[in-house]
C-alpha positions in Angstrom: -20.1 -9.3 -17.4 -18.0 -7.0 -15.2 -15.5 -7.9 -12.6 -16.7 -8.5 -9.1 -15.8 -5.7 -6.6 -12.8 -6.6 -4.4 -12.5 -6.1 -0.7 -9.6 -4.0 0.6 -8.0 -7.2 1.9 -8.2 -8.8 -1.6 -6.8 -5.7 -3.2 -3.9 -5.5 -0.7 -3.2 -9.2 -1.3 -2.9 -8.6 -5.0 -0.1 -6.0 -4.6 3.6 -6.7 -4.9 5.0 -7.7 -1.5 6.9 -4.5 -0.8 3.9 -2.3 -1.5 1.6 -4.6 0.5 3.9 -4.5 3.5 4.4 -0.7 3.4 0.7 0.1 2.8 -0.4 -2.3 5.6 2.0 -0.5 8.0 0.9 2.9 6.8 -2.9 2.4 6.6 -3.7 -0.4 9.0 -1.1 0.3 11.7 -1.3 4.1 11.2 2.5 4.4 10.9 4.2 7.4 9.3 6.6 7.1 6.4 9.4 8.1 8.8 8.5 5.2 11.2 8.2 2.7 8.3 11.6 3.8 6.8 13.3 3.4 10.2 11.9 -0.1 10.7 12.6 -1.3 7.2 16.0 0.5 6.9 15.1 2.2 3.7 15.0 5.9 2.7 11.9 7.8 3.7 11.5 9.2 0.2 11.3 5.6 -1.1 8.5 4.8 1.4 6.7 8.0 0.4 6.9 7.0 -3.3 5.7 3.4 -2.6 2.7 4.8 -0.6 1.8 7.1 -3.5 2.2 4.4 -6.1 0.3 1.8 -3.9 -2.6 4.3 -3.2 -3.0 4.8 -7.0 -2.9 1.0 -7.7 -5.4 0.3 -4.9 -7.8 3.0 -6.2 -7.6 1.4 -9.6 -8.2 -2.1 -8.3 -11.1 -1.0 -6.1 -12.6 1.3 -8.7 -12.6 4.4 -6.5 
C-alpha cells in the first residue's frame, strides 16, 4: 500500500526548522530572498540555496 498524500502544511512541518521558516516566509508571506536575508541576518545567497533545496524536498515529499 502506498503512502497517503500529504498536505502542503504537513510537508512543510516535516522540513528542518531553518528550511521551514525560510520557505514559509518566501511562499506564504511572499517575501523575497533579500527581505528574508535582512530579517534573519544571513547572506542572501544562503537564503536562495535553502529555497532551492527546500523546493526540491517539498516536490519529492508531495510527489509533484
